[in-house]
C-alpha atoms as a printed R data frame, in Angstrom:
   type eleno elety resid chain resno       x       y       z
1  ATOM     1    CA   UNK     A     1 -19.143 -24.863 -29.377
2  ATOM     2    CA   UNK     A     2 -18.259 -24.974 -33.044
3  ATOM     3    CA   UNK     A     3 -20.798 -25.445 -35.830
4  ATOM     4    CA   UNK     A     4 -19.627 -26.412 -39.302
5  ATOM     5    CA   UNK     A     5 -21.664 -26.132 -42.475
6  ATOM     6    CA   UNK     A     6 -19.831 -28.205 -45.065
7  ATOM     7    CA   UNK     A     7 -20.556 -30.004 -48.313
8  ATOM     8    CA   UNK     A     8 -18.403 -30.615 -51.365
9  ATOM     9    CA   UNK     A     9 -21.221 -29.560 -53.698
10 ATOM    10    CA   UNK     A    10 -21.861 -25.894 -54.335
11 ATOM    11    CA   UNK     A    11 -25.262 -24.252 -54.148
12 ATOM    12    CA   UNK     A    12 -26.695 -26.354 -51.322
13 ATOM    13    CA   UNK     A    13 -27.134 -23.480 -48.854
14 ATOM    14    CA   UNK     A    14 -24.019 -23.664 -46.667
15 ATOM    15    CA   UNK     A    15 -23.394 -19.920 -46.638
16 ATOM    16    CA   UNK     A    16 -27.059 -19.065 -46.237
17 ATOM    17    CA   UNK     A    17 -27.459 -21.430 -43.281
18 ATOM    18    CA   UNK     A    18 -24.206 -20.281 -41.666
19 ATOM    19    CA   UNK     A    19 -25.166 -16.606 -41.851
20 ATOM    20    CA   UNK     A    20 -28.723 -17.109 -40.607
21 ATOM    21    CA   UNK     A    21 -27.524 -19.316 -37.757
22 ATOM    22    CA   UNK     A    22 -24.775 -16.841 -36.778
23 ATOM    23    CA   UNK     A    23 -27.146 -13.871 -36.718
24 ATOM    24    CA   UNK     A    24 -29.802 -15.827 -34.800
25 ATOM    25    CA   UNK     A    25 -27.263 -16.912 -32.172
26 ATOM    26    CA   UNK     A    26 -25.932 -13.349 -31.901
27 ATOM    27    CA   UNK     A    27 -29.457 -11.988 -31.481
28 ATOM    28    CA   UNK     A    28 -30.002 -14.480 -28.651
29 ATOM    29    CA   UNK     A    29 -26.965 -13.297 -26.723
30 ATOM    30    CA   UNK     A    30 -24.272 -15.744 -27.831
31 ATOM    31    CA   UNK     A    31 -20.746 -14.667 -28.729
32 ATOM    32    CA   UNK     A    32 -20.391 -15.534 -32.409
33 ATOM    33    CA   UNK     A    33 -17.583 -15.576 -34.946
34 ATOM    34    CA   UNK     A    34 -17.642 -16.811 -38.530
35 ATOM    35    CA   UNK     A    35 -14.704 -18.400 -40.323
36 ATOM    36    CA   UNK     A    36 -15.437 -18.169 -44.049
37 ATOM    37    CA   UNK     A    37 -13.492 -20.731 -46.082
38 ATOM    38    CA   UNK     A    38 -15.419 -20.360 -49.337
39 ATOM    39    CA   UNK     A    39 -13.521 -18.758 -52.222
40 ATOM    40    CA   UNK     A    40 -16.588 -16.608 -53.051
41 ATOM    41    CA   UNK     A    41 -16.627 -15.131 -49.512
42 ATOM    42    CA   UNK     A    42 -20.444 -14.838 -49.600
43 ATOM    43    CA   UNK     A    43 -20.765 -15.391 -45.860
44 ATOM    44    CA   UNK     A    44 -18.299 -12.605 -45.098
45 ATOM    45    CA   UNK     A    45 -20.226 -10.097 -47.184
46 ATOM    46    CA   UNK     A    46 -23.648 -11.141 -45.904
47 ATOM    47    CA   UNK     A    47 -22.578 -11.112 -42.245
48 ATOM    48    CA   UNK     A    48 -21.106  -7.615 -42.604
49 ATOM    49    CA   UNK     A    49 -24.456  -6.416 -43.980
50 ATOM    50    CA   UNK     A    50 -26.672  -8.318 -41.529
51 ATOM    51    CA   UNK     A    51 -24.757  -7.856 -38.263
52 ATOM    52    CA   UNK     A    52 -21.467  -5.928 -38.336
53 ATOM    53    CA   UNK     A    53 -20.755  -6.814 -34.678
54 ATOM    54    CA   UNK     A    54 -20.105 -10.455 -35.588
55 ATOM    55    CA   UNK     A    55 -16.402 -11.214 -36.025
56 ATOM    56    CA   UNK     A    56 -15.562 -12.594 -39.468
57 ATOM    57    CA   UNK     A    57 -12.292 -14.189 -40.524
58 ATOM    58    CA   UNK     A    58 -11.300 -15.884 -43.763
59 ATOM    59    CA   UNK     A    59  -8.812 -18.608 -44.647
60 ATOM    60    CA   UNK     A    60  -7.570 -20.160 -47.881
61 ATOM    61    CA   UNK     A    61  -5.431 -23.089 -46.724
62 ATOM    62    CA   UNK     A    62  -5.896 -25.827 -44.140
63 ATOM    63    CA   UNK     A    63  -3.082 -24.270 -42.092
64 ATOM    64    CA   UNK     A    64  -4.779 -20.855 -42.126
65 ATOM    65    CA   UNK     A    65  -8.065 -22.519 -41.179
66 ATOM    66    CA   UNK     A    66  -6.526 -24.157 -38.096
67 ATOM    67    CA   UNK     A    67  -4.730 -20.989 -37.083
68 ATOM    68    CA   UNK     A    68  -7.822 -18.771 -37.439
69 ATOM    69    CA   UNK     A    69 -10.058 -21.290 -35.672
70 ATOM    70    CA   UNK     A    70  -7.663 -21.416 -32.713
71 ATOM    71    CA   UNK     A    71  -7.560 -17.617 -32.506
72 ATOM    72    CA   UNK     A    72 -11.331 -17.342 -32.565
């Protein structure tokens, strides 16, 4: 299953929701990985602090996004 938190407007809570959802799923026994596409990389930093066992990858281009998503 893949969950996507997306919106073209900044400051609407995408990173916050993604991190909370990822940690909650991890805590309930799911295998979780986060692909952070935001230039600020907030999700990557927050995940590392909240639950270091969750795999985090980043991507800057659509091609990198597809490649990382397939690997995960």
